[in-house]
C-alpha positions as CSV (number, residue, x, y, z in Angstrom):
1,X,-28.4,13.4,-32.4
2,X,-26.4,12.3,-29.4
3,X,-27.8,8.8,-30.0
4,X,-26.6,8.9,-33.6
5,X,-23.1,10.0,-32.5
6,X,-23.0,7.2,-29.9
7,X,-24.1,4.7,-32.5
8,X,-21.4,5.8,-35.0
9,X,-18.8,5.7,-32.3
10,X,-19.9,2.2,-31.4
11,X,-19.7,1.1,-35.0
12,X,-16.2,2.6,-35.3
13,X,-14.9,0.8,-32.3
14,X,-16.5,-2.5,-33.5
15,X,-14.8,-2.0,-36.9
16,X,-11.4,-1.4,-35.3
17,X,-11.8,-4.5,-33.2
18,X,-12.7,-6.6,-36.3
19,X,-9.7,-5.3,-38.2
20,X,-7.3,-6.0,-35.3
21,X,-8.7,-9.5,-34.9
22,X,-8.2,-10.2,-38.6
23,X,-4.7,-8.8,-38.6
24,X,-3.7,-10.8,-35.6
25,X,-4.9,-14.0,-37.3
26,X,-3.2,-13.5,-40.6
27,X,-0.5,-16.1,-41.2
28,X,3.0,-15.2,-42.4
29,X,2.7,-15.6,-46.2
30,X,6.1,-14.3,-47.4
31,X,4.7,-10.9,-48.6
32,X,5.7,-8.7,-45.7
33,X,6.8,-5.1,-46.1
34,X,9.9,-3.4,-44.5
35,X,9.3,-0.7,-42.0
36,X,12.6,1.1,-42.2
37,X,13.7,-0.3,-38.8
38,X,17.0,-1.8,-39.9
39,X,15.7,-5.3,-40.3
40,X,18.6,-7.5,-41.4
41,X,18.2,-10.4,-43.8
42,X,20.9,-13.0,-44.4
43,X,20.7,-14.5,-47.9
44,X,22.6,-17.8,-48.2
45,X,23.3,-18.9,-51.8
46,X,23.6,-22.3,-53.5
47,X,26.7,-24.2,-54.2
48,X,26.4,-27.9,-53.1
49,X,29.4,-29.0,-50.9
50,X,30.7,-25.4,-50.9
51,X,27.7,-24.6,-48.8
52,X,29.8,-25.5,-45.7
53,X,31.2,-22.0,-46.1
54,X,27.9,-20.6,-44.8
55,X,28.7,-22.1,-41.4
56,X,32.0,-20.1,-41.2
57,X,30.1,-16.9,-42.1
58,X,27.5,-17.6,-39.4
59,X,30.3,-18.2,-36.8
60,X,31.8,-14.7,-37.5
61,X,28.4,-12.9,-37.5
62,X,27.5,-14.6,-34.2
63,X,30.9,-13.8,-32.6
64,X,30.4,-10.1,-33.5
65,X,26.8,-10.0,-32.5
66,X,25.5,-9.1,-35.9
67,X,21.7,-9.3,-35.8
68,X,19.9,-11.6,-38.2
69,X,16.1,-11.0,-38.4
70,X,15.3,-13.0,-41.5
71,X,17.0,-15.9,-43.2
72,X,16.6,-16.9,-46.9
73,X,18.3,-19.9,-48.4
74,X,18.7,-21.3,-51.9
75,X,19.8,-25.0,-52.3
76,X,22.7,-25.7,-49.9
77,X,21.9,-22.3,-48.3
78,X,18.4,-23.4,-47.5
79,X,19.8,-26.5,-45.6
80,X,22.1,-24.4,-43.4
81,X,19.5,-21.6,-43.1
82,X,16.8,-23.9,-41.8
83,X,19.1,-25.1,-39.0
84,X,20.0,-21.6,-38.0
85,X,16.4,-20.3,-38.2
86,X,15.3,-23.2,-36.0
87,X,17.7,-22.1,-33.2
88,X,21.0,-24.0,-33.6
89,X,23.9,-21.7,-33.1
90,X,26.8,-21.6,-35.6
91,X,29.0,-24.0,-33.6
92,X,26.2,-26.5,-33.2
93,X,25.6,-26.3,-37.0
94,X,29.4,-26.8,-37.5
95,X,29.2,-30.0,-35.4
96,X,26.2,-31.2,-37.4
97,X,27.9,-30.4,-40.7
98,X,31.2,-32.1,-39.8
99,X,29.3,-35.2,-38.6
100,X,27.0,-35.3,-41.6
101,X,27.5,-38.4,-43.8
102,X,26.3,-38.9,-47.4
103,X,24.1,-41.7,-46.3
104,X,22.2,-39.4,-44.0
105,X,20.8,-37.3,-46.9
106,X,21.5,-39.2,-50.2
107,X,19.1,-41.9,-51.3
108,X,19.8,-43.3,-54.7
109,X,16.9,-43.9,-57.1
110,X,16.7,-45.6,-60.5
111,X,17.7,-42.8,-63.0
112,X,14.5,-41.5,-64.4
113,X,14.0,-37.9,-63.4
114,X,17.1,-37.8,-61.2
115,X,19.6,-40.0,-59.4
116,X,18.6,-39.0,-55.9
117,X,15.1,-39.2,-54.4
118,X,15.5,-36.5,-51.8
119,X,13.3,-38.2,-49.2
120,X,16.2,-38.8,-46.9
121,X,17.2,-35.1,-47.0
122,X,13.6,-34.0,-46.2
123,X,13.4,-36.5,-43.3
124,X,16.8,-35.5,-42.0
125,X,15.9,-31.8,-41.8
126,X,12.5,-32.5,-40.2
127,X,14.1,-34.8,-37.7
128,X,16.7,-32.2,-36.7
129,X,14.1,-29.5,-36.5
130,X,11.6,-31.7,-34.5
131,X,9.1,-31.4,-37.4
132,X,8.8,-27.6,-36.8
133,X,6.9,-26.0,-39.7
134,X,8.5,-23.0,-41.3
135,X,6.1,-20.4,-39.8
136,X,7.1,-21.5,-36.3
137,X,10.8,-21.4,-36.6
138,X,12.6,-19.0,-34.2
139,X,13.7,-16.7,-37.1
140,X,11.5,-16.1,-40.1
141,X,12.9,-18.4,-42.8
142,X,12.3,-18.7,-46.5
143,X,13.5,-21.5,-48.9
144,X,13.8,-20.6,-52.5
145,X,12.9,-23.1,-55.2
146,X,12.0,-23.0,-58.9
147,X,8.6,-24.0,-60.3
148,X,9.7,-26.2,-63.2
149,X,6.3,-25.9,-64.9
150,X,6.5,-22.2,-65.4
151,X,10.1,-21.2,-64.6
152,X,9.2,-18.8,-61.8
153,X,10.8,-18.4,-58.4
154,X,8.9,-19.9,-55.5
155,X,9.5,-18.5,-52.0
156,X,8.4,-21.0,-49.4
157,X,7.6,-19.4,-46.0
158,X,5.1,-21.7,-44.4
159,X,4.5,-25.5,-44.2
160,X,6.8,-28.5,-44.1
161,X,10.3,-27.2,-43.6
162,X,12.0,-30.4,-44.8
163,X,10.0,-30.6,-48.0
164,X,10.7,-26.9,-48.8
165,X,14.5,-27.5,-48.2
166,X,14.3,-30.6,-50.4
167,X,12.6,-28.6,-53.2
168,X,15.2,-25.9,-52.9
169,X,18.0,-28.5,-53.2
170,X,16.5,-30.5,-56.0
171,X,19.3,-30.0,-58.6
172,X,17.8,-30.8,-62.0
173,X,19.0,-34.1,-63.4
174,X,20.5,-35.1,-60.0
175,X,17.5,-35.0,-57.6
176,X,14.0,-36.0,-58.4
177,X,11.7,-32.9,-58.7
178,X,9.5,-32.3,-55.7
179,X,5.7,-32.3,-55.9
180,X,4.1,-29.8,-53.6
181,X,0.4,-29.4,-54.1
182,X,-0.1,-29.7,-57.8
183,X,3.2,-28.0,-58.8
184,X,6.6,-29.5,-59.3
185,X,9.7,-27.8,-58.0
186,X,13.5,-28.0,-58.5
187,X,16.6,-26.2,-57.2
188,X,16.1,-22.5,-56.6
189,X,19.5,-21.8,-58.2
190,X,17.9,-22.2,-61.6
191,X,16.2,-18.8,-61.3
192,X,17.3,-17.2,-58.0
193,X,20.7,-18.3,-56.7
194,X,20.9,-15.2,-54.5
195,X,17.5,-14.2,-53.3
196,X,18.1,-10.6,-52.6
197,X,14.8,-9.4,-54.1
198,X,12.9,-11.9,-52.1
199,X,14.6,-10.6,-49.0
200,X,13.4,-7.1,-49.7
201,X,9.9,-8.3,-50.5
202,X,9.8,-10.0,-47.1
203,X,10.6,-6.9,-45.1
204,X,14.4,-6.6,-45.2
205,X,16.0,-3.2,-44.9
206,X,19.6,-4.5,-44.9
207,X,20.6,-7.5,-47.0
208,X,23.8,-9.4,-46.3
209,X,24.2,-12.0,-49.1
210,X,26.7,-14.9,-49.1
211,X,27.8,-15.9,-52.7
212,X,29.5,-19.2,-53.0
213,X,29.1,-19.7,-56.8
214,X,31.2,-16.9,-58.3
215,X,34.7,-18.2,-57.4
216,X,34.8,-21.1,-59.9
217,X,37.9,-23.2,-60.1
218,X,39.5,-24.6,-63.3
219,X,39.3,-28.3,-62.4
220,X,37.7,-30.6,-65.0
221,X,34.5,-32.1,-63.6
222,X,34.8,-35.8,-62.8
223,X,31.7,-37.6,-63.9
224,X,28.1,-36.8,-64.8
225,X,27.0,-35.4,-61.5
226,X,30.0,-33.1,-61.2
227,X,29.4,-31.8,-64.7
228,X,25.8,-31.0,-64.0
229,X,26.7,-29.2,-60.8
230,X,29.5,-27.2,-62.4
231,X,27.1,-26.2,-65.2
232,X,24.6,-25.1,-62.6
233,X,27.3,-23.1,-60.8
234,X,28.3,-21.3,-64.0
235,X,24.7,-20.5,-64.7
236,X,24.1,-19.3,-61.2
237,X,27.0,-17.0,-61.1
238,X,25.7,-15.2,-64.2
239,X,22.1,-15.0,-63.0
240,X,23.0,-13.9,-59.5
241,X,25.0,-10.9,-60.6
242,X,22.0,-8.6,-60.9
243,X,20.5,-9.5,-57.6
244,X,23.8,-9.3,-55.7
245,X,24.3,-5.8,-57.0
246,X,21.2,-4.9,-54.9
247,X,22.5,-6.3,-51.7
248,X,24.0,-4.0,-49.1
249,X,26.9,-6.4,-48.4
250,X,28.1,-9.4,-50.4
251,X,30.3,-12.0,-48.7
252,X,32.3,-14.1,-51.2
253,X,34.2,-17.1,-49.7
254,X,37.0,-18.3,-51.9
255,X,35.7,-21.9,-52.4
256,X,36.0,-22.3,-56.1
257,X,38.8,-25.0,-55.6
258,X,36.3,-27.2,-53.7
259,X,34.4,-29.6,-55.9
260,X,30.6,-29.5,-55.7
261,X,30.5,-33.1,-54.4
262,X,33.7,-32.9,-52.3
263,X,32.7,-33.4,-48.7
264,X,36.3,-34.0,-47.7
265,X,37.1,-30.3,-47.7
266,X,34.3,-29.1,-45.5
267,X,36.8,-27.8,-42.9
268,X,38.4,-25.6,-45.7
269,X,35.0,-24.3,-46.8
270,X,34.1,-23.3,-43.2
271,X,37.5,-21.6,-42.8
272,X,37.0,-19.7,-46.1
273,X,33.6,-18.6,-44.9
274,X,35.1,-17.2,-41.7
275,X,37.8,-15.3,-43.7
276,X,35.4,-13.7,-46.1
277,X,33.0,-12.7,-43.3
278,X,35.9,-11.1,-41.3
279,X,36.7,-9.0,-44.4
280,X,33.1,-7.9,-44.7
281,X,32.7,-6.9,-41.0
282,X,33.8,-3.2,-41.3
283,X,31.1,-2.6,-44.0
284,X,28.5,-4.5,-42.0
285,X,29.2,-2.5,-38.9
286,X,29.1,0.8,-40.7
287,X,25.7,0.1,-42.2
288,X,24.3,-1.2,-38.9
289,X,25.6,1.8,-37.0
290,X,23.6,4.1,-39.4
291,X,20.4,2.0,-39.6
292,X,20.2,0.8,-36.0
293,X,21.7,3.5,-33.7
294,X,21.0,1.3,-30.7
295,X,23.1,-1.6,-32.1
296,X,26.5,-2.0,-30.5
């Protein structure tokens, strides 16, 4: 009998060791679960050139030591989010943003399935991040894209960071769709401009979302690309309403007066991001003080 007990105990220990080994080897797949420990997700929405507002938001969050445990980005938000998740601080990203030239990320193609290839954007991101794959970034990062073949949201959390950002930014009719594996992807704003639900699915207890598509201006779009981008913005603002209602805090920079392709107003966009984040700070602090008592 004692031998049987020892044998069972040995088998139990062996089973525990096997389970522990398997768990320790499981890669991050984008399907984590929250543990009620106050994990904060920052969701950065799409909005082309208005995306510079995200930098202003990051500056205020950093200055006030607001923790960010997960970053999710759609379109322009994925570009800024990837830099932050890699380890650049907000001021470094501001410097990168202000020095960014169109020629660094825009490569014109013969109009077929889009005016812009997107390869320069992919290469730029990978170069800035030293070819770090998504699963090895300092902060868990997820880029949101749309599977154009079935219309479903795709949450990229592993693999080539630059390619995932490129897919997330591939505005239909402007950028060429991006082939990853055997699927073709376009801008995440088509189905998920504010990835609040994806943040919850990936372990977030507190979601801070930055919406840069709701404050639409009344200017007439100038040209084909501007028209496409404004149409995407209108669509995104309608689609995102439901998800944003499930965020704990929504930061809305007033950037509707900035054209989607207007890089000349990046300073204004950053400033509007700062202003909106400052207004949201009291609510963020209140939520954090309840969820994370050790936070100061």
